C-alpha positions in Angstrom: -52.6 105.1 14.9 -48.8 104.9 14.7 -48.7 102.5 17.7 -51.4 100.3 16.2 -49.5 100.2 12.8 -46.3 99.1 14.5 -48.1 96.3 16.3 -49.6 95.2 13.0 -46.2 95.1 11.4 -44.8 93.0 14.2 -47.7 90.6 13.8 -47.0 90.3 10.1 -43.3 89.5 10.6 -44.1 86.8 13.1 -46.7 85.3 10.7 -44.2 85.4 7.9 -41.6 83.5 10.0 -44.2 80.9 11.0 -45.1 80.3 7.3 -41.4 80.0 6.4 -40.8 77.4 9.2 -43.9 75.5 8.2 -42.6 75.3 4.6 -39.3 74.0 5.8 -41.1 71.4 7.9 -42.9 70.3 4.8 -39.6 69.8 3.0 -38.3 67.7 5.9 -41.4 65.6 6.2 -40.5 63.2 3.3 -37.0 62.7 4.8 -38.4 61.8 8.2 -41.0 59.5 6.6 -38.3 57.8 4.6 -36.2 57.4 7.8 -39.0 55.5 9.5 -39.1 53.0 6.7 -38.0 49.4 7.5 -34.3 48.8 6.7 -33.4 46.1 4.2 -32.1 42.8 5.7 -28.4 42.9 6.6 -26.3 40.4 4.6 -23.8 38.5 6.8 -22.4 34.9 7.1 -24.5 32.5 9.2 -23.8 28.9 10.2 -25.9 26.2 11.8 -24.3 24.9 14.9 -23.0 21.4 14.9 -20.4 19.5 16.9 -16.9 19.2 15.3 -13.3 18.4 16.1 -11.2 21.5 16.3 -7.4 21.5 15.9 -5.6 23.4 18.7 -2.7 25.8 18.3 -0.8 25.3 21.6 2.7 26.4 22.4 4.7 26.3 25.6 7.9 27.9 26.8 10.8 25.6 27.2 14.6 25.3 27.6 16.8 23.3 25.3 18.9 20.6 26.9 21.1 17.7 25.9 19.9 14.5 27.3 23.3 12.8 26.9 25.5 15.6 28.4 28.3 14.1 30.6 30.7 15.8 33.1 34.1 14.2 33.0 35.4 13.4 36.5 38.8 12.1 37.5 38.6 8.6 39.0 42.2 8.3 40.3 44.6 10.6 42.1 47.8 11.9 40.3 49.3 14.6 38.3 47.6 15.6 35.0 50.3 14.8 32.5 48.6 15.4 29.1 45.5 16.8 27.5 44.6 15.4 24.1 41.9 17.8 22.7 41.2 21.4 22.0 38.3 23.2 23.7 35.2 23.3 21.6 36.2 20.3 19.6 33.8 17.6 18.5 35.1 14.4 20.1 34.1 10.8 19.4 33.1 8.2 21.9 36.2 6.3 23.1 38.6 9.1 22.2 41.5 9.7 24.7 41.2 13.0 26.4 43.4 13.1 29.5 46.4 11.2 30.9 46.8 11.1 34.7 50.2 9.7 35.8 49.8 6.2 34.2 53.3 5.0 35.2 52.3 4.9 38.8 49.3 2.7 38.1 51.2 0.6 35.7 53.7 -0.2 38.4 50.8 -1.2 40.7 49.5 -3.5 38.0 52.9 -5.2 37.7 53.1 -5.7 41.4 49.7 -7.3 41.5 50.6 -9.6 38.6 53.7 -10.8 40.6 51.5 -11.4 43.6 49.2 -13.5 41.5 52.1 -15.6 40.2 53.3 -16.3 43.7 49.8 -17.2 44.8 49.4 -19.6 41.9 52.8 -21.3 42.8 51.7 -21.7 46.3 48.4 -23.3 45.1 50.3 -25.7 42.9 52.5 -26.9 45.9 49.4 -27.3 48.1 47.7 -29.2 45.3 50.6 -31.7 45.1 50.8 -32.1 48.9 47.1 -32.8 49.1 47.3 -35.5 46.4 50.3 -37.1 48.0 48.7 -37.3 51.5 45.6 -38.7 49.9 47.6 -41.7 48.5 49.5 -42.1 51.7 46.3 -42.2 53.7 45.0 -45.0 51.6 48.2 -47.0 52.5 47.8 -46.0 56.2 51.2 -44.3 56.0 49.9 -41.0 57.4 47.3 -40.1 59.9 43.9 -38.7 59.1 44.9 -35.4 60.8 47.8 -34.9 58.5 45.6 -35.4 55.4 43.1 -32.9 56.7 45.9 -30.4 57.3 47.0 -30.8 53.6 43.5 -30.2 52.4 43.2 -27.0 54.5 46.4 -25.7 53.1 45.1 -26.3 49.6 41.9 -24.3 50.3 44.0 -21.4 51.7 46.2 -21.5 48.5 43.1 -21.4 46.3 41.8 -18.4 48.3 45.1 -16.6 47.9 45.0 -17.0 44.1 41.5 -15.5 44.1 42.6 -12.6 46.3 45.6 -11.9 44.0 43.4 -12.0 40.9 41.0 -9.4 42.5 43.9 -7.1 43.4 45.2 -7.3 39.9 41.8 -6.5 38.4 41.5 -3.4 40.8 44.9 -2.2 39.8 44.1 -2.7 36.1 40.9 -0.6 36.6 42.9 2.2 38.1 45.4 2.0 35.2 42.5 2.3 32.8 41.1 5.3 34.7 44.5 7.0 34.3 43.5 7.4 30.6 40.3 9.5 30.5 38.3 8.7 27.4 35.1 10.2 26.0 32.0 8.2 27.1 29.8 9.9 24.5 30.3 11.8 21.3 29.7 15.6 21.3 31.3 19.0 21.8 33.7 19.3 24.7 34.0 22.3 26.9 37.0 24.2 28.3 39.2 22.1 30.5 38.7 22.9 34.2 42.2 21.7 35.2 45.5 22.6 33.5 48.2 20.1 32.7 50.6 19.7 35.6 48.0 20.1 38.4 47.4 17.4 40.9 43.9 15.9 40.6 42.1 13.6 42.9 39.2 11.3 42.6 36.1 13.4 42.0 37.8 16.4 40.4 35.7 17.8 37.5 37.8 18.0 34.2 35.4 19.0 31.4 31.9 18.6 30.0 30.9 16.8 26.8 27.6 17.9 25.2 26.0 15.9 22.4 24.2 18.2 20.0 22.2 15.7 18.1 19.5 15.0 19.1 18.4 17.7 21.6 15.8 17.3 24.2 13.2 19.9 25.3 11.3 19.7 28.6 8.2 21.8 29.1 5.2 22.0 31.4 1.6 21.4 30.3 -1.4 22.8 32.2 -3.6 20.1 33.8 -6.4 20.4 31.2 -4.0 20.3 28.3 -2.3 17.2 29.8 -5.6 15.4 30.4 -6.8 16.1 26.8 -3.4 15.0 25.4 -3.4 11.8 27.4 -6.9 11.1 26.2 -5.9 11.7 22.6 -2.8 9.6 22.9 -5.0 6.8 24.3 -7.3 7.0 21.2 -4.5 7.5 18.7 -0.8 6.7 18.4 1.7 9.0 20.0 3.3 9.4 16.5 0.2 11.5 15.5 1.5 14.3 17.8 4.3 16.3 16.1 6.4 18.7 18.1 7.6 21.9 16.4 10.5 23.8 18.0 10.7 27.6 17.3 14.1 29.1 18.4 14.9 32.8 18.0 17.7 33.3 15.5 21.0 35.0 16.2 20.0 38.1 14.4 16.7 38.4 16.3 14.6 36.8 13.5 12.9 33.5 14.0 15.0 30.5 12.9 13.6 27.7 10.8 11.5 25.5 13.1 12.7 22.0 13.9 10.4 19.0 13.6 10.5 16.5 16.4 8.4 14.0 18.3 6.7 13.9 21.7 8.3 11.1 23.7 7.2 11.6 27.3 4.2 12.7 29.3 4.4 12.4 33.0 1.8 10.5 35.0 1.6 12.9 38.0 0.9 16.5 38.6 3.4 18.9 40.2 1.9 20.1 43.4 3.7 23.4 43.3 2.8 24.4 39.7 -0.3 22.2 39.0 1.4 21.3 35.7 2.5 18.0 34.1 6.0 17.4 32.8 6.5 16.5 29.1 9.5 16.2 26.8 10.2 16.1 23.1 13.2 15.1 21.1 14.5 17.0 18.0 17.1 16.0 15.5 19.9 18.7 15.2 22.4 17.3 12.7 23.8 20.7 11.7 23.9 22.0 15.3 21.5 24.8 14.4 20.6 25.3 18.0 22.5 24.8 21.3 21.5 23.6 24.7 20.5 26.3 27.1 18.6 28.3 24.5 15.0 29.3 25.4 12.4 28.2 22.8 8.7 27.6 22.3 7.4 24.1 21.6 4.2 23.7 19.6 2.3 20.5 19.5 0.7 19.8 16.2 -2.1 17.3 15.9 -3.8 18.3 19.1 -7.6 18.5 18.9 -10.7 19.2 21.0 -13.2 16.5 20.1 -17.0 16.9 19.7 -17.2 20.6 20.6 -19.2 23.6 19.5 -17.2 26.5 18.1 -17.6 29.7 16.2 -15.1 32.0 14.5 -13.6 34.5 16.9 -15.1 37.4 15.0 -18.6 36.2 15.9 -18.1 37.0 19.6 -19.4 40.3 20.8 -19.5 41.9 24.3 -22.9 42.5 25.9 -24.1 43.8 29.3 -24.1 40.2 30.6 -20.7 39.3 29.1 -19.6 37.6 25.8 -22.5 37.1 23.4 -23.4 36.0 19.9 -26.4 36.7 17.7 -28.8 33.8 17.1 -31.4 34.0 14.4 -35.0 33.2 15.1 -37.5 31.7 12.7 -37.9 35.0 10.8 -34.1 35.6 10.6 -34.1 38.3 13.2 -30.9 38.6 15.3 -31.3 37.9 19.0 -28.4 38.4 21.4 -27.4 35.3 23.4 -24.9 35.3 26.2 -22.4 32.4 26.0 -19.7 30.8 28.1 -16.4 30.7 26.3 -13.8 27.9 26.3 -10.4 27.8 24.7 -9.3 29.7 21.7 -8.1 27.3 19.0 -6.5 29.4 16.3 -9.3 31.4 14.6 -11.9 29.5 16.4 -13.5 30.2 19.8 -14.8 27.1 21.6 -18.2 27.6 23.2 -18.8 25.8 26.6 -22.4 26.9 27.1 -25.2 29.0 25.8 -25.7 27.5 22.4 -27.4 24.3 21.2 -26.9 22.1 18.1 -29.0 23.2 15.2 -29.2 26.9 16.1 -28.3 29.5 13.5 -25.6 31.8 14.6 -24.1 34.9 12.9 -20.4 34.2 12.3 -19.5 37.2 10.1 -18.6 40.8 11.0 -21.0 42.1 13.7 -20.7 45.7 12.5 -24.2 47.2 12.0 -25.9 44.3 13.7 -27.9 44.8 16.9 -30.8 42.9 18.6 -33.8 43.0 16.3 -31.9 43.4 13.0 -33.3 41.4 10.2 -30.5 39.2 8.7 -30.0 38.0 5.1 -28.1 34.8 5.8 -25.0 34.3 3.7 -23.4 30.8 3.4 -20.3 30.1 5.5 -17.7 27.8 3.9 -16.2 26.7 7.3 -12.9 28.6 6.8 -12.7 30.8 9.9 -9.3 32.2 9.1 -10.4 33.4 5.6 -13.6 34.9 7.1 -11.6 37.0 9.6 -9.2 38.1 6.9 -12.0 39.2 4.6 -13.6 41.2 7.4 -10.4 42.9 8.3 -9.8 43.9 4.6 -13.4 45.2 4.3 -13.0 47.3 7.5 -9.7 48.7 6.2 -11.3 49.8 3.0 -14.2 51.5 4.8 -11.8 53.4 7.0 -9.6 54.5 4.2 -12.4 55.5 1.7 -13.9 58.9 1.2 -17.0 60.0 3.2 -20.2 59.1 1.5 -22.5 61.2 3.7 -24.5 64.1 2.2 -24.0 66.5 5.1 -22.9 70.0 4.3 -19.3 71.0 5.0 -18.5 72.6 8.4 -18.9 76.3 8.3 -21.5 76.4 5.5 -24.8 77.8 6.5 -28.0 75.8 5.9 -31.0 77.4 4.0 -33.1 77.0 7.2 -30.4 78.9 9.1 -30.5 81.8 6.6 -34.3 82.2 6.9 -34.2 82.1 10.7 -31.5 84.8 10.8 -33.6 87.0 8.5 -36.7 86.7 10.7 -34.6 87.6 13.8 -33.3 90.7 12.1 -36.8 91.8 11.2 -38.0 91.3 14.8 -35.0 93.2 16.2 -35.8 96.1 13.9 -39.5 96.1 15.0 -38.5 96.1 18.6 -36.3 99.1 18.0 -39.3 101.0 16.4 -41.5 100.2 19.4 -38.8 101.4 21.8 -38.7 104.7 20.0 
């Protein structure tokens, strides 16, 4: 009888546990049923695809240079007698900078002037003889041969004068080169030769660097160059504005300089597959100097008649970049797309979308294939849309948890009931063993 009673007690305990679990299952049933209910449509910005002109935000590394920079070179040989400037000084065009033994070349000029006077005197004598022999020939007082001889001497005298004039001009040029003047206005460098040294023709003396304006040369990729040339053909080149951003002395960005694009090469470099371009920037206050590295941005560039979506609308799927396209019932369907260039906050689409399709352009959080969408209007400002999405995500990450889950370490009611049943079963098992 005792054994039968113990078995009956065990059976009652198991039955009680089953009833308790069934009751808990009934409590969870409404929650499961509510979880299977259809979720409400997800509100998000949607746009209908259409072709548009997208402004580009392109910048290129470059090196500042002075287009009018000149290296002063000695043109004559002699001792450097004087220097008429201080290093780093701003010199004006035509200003005297060096004096190279001018007395030597002044003496040469004087000699050539004397030679010219002698040649002119000889020419005057030959001219008188030729005229006299011409009168005598008409009177048959001299032979024809004598007359021809006089005419030949006249021609030689004329050539002597021309030769003397050329020698004087050459000497005068050398004398002028003895005074080295500034061919352009700009800042002059340190002198490469000290006063008193002997210089010869070809000796470098100093460098003059004009600081206003400055030139920037940079390389454009082939595609950018082709699109730019096409745009210049449709518009005027004045529509393209060049902006120069140069790092400041303290590490911060200096104020950008506004300039103009003035050259785009007509050939592609075989080594780099790029096209040479240049822009000119006014620099009246010498804010920047040649040799500085900078970035050049071209404002006014566009991509014409393209499909584009805000960058935030691009997701990553198994087949690559994708967007969500709405069907007729506003259900999101994933669509793989081919990406083009990034133009500021816009992503140009090269393939995968058609004009007229509705595309989700807002935040993709919480959206998956099959999600019903509540389309919200998109005002066309991609930058504002991205900023709003970032602010919303920041608020969600920084806000308190809204979930109703119990705190870690706190037992659930179902856990307490299960533990009680296990204790009862353990006690029954002990009685059976006894």
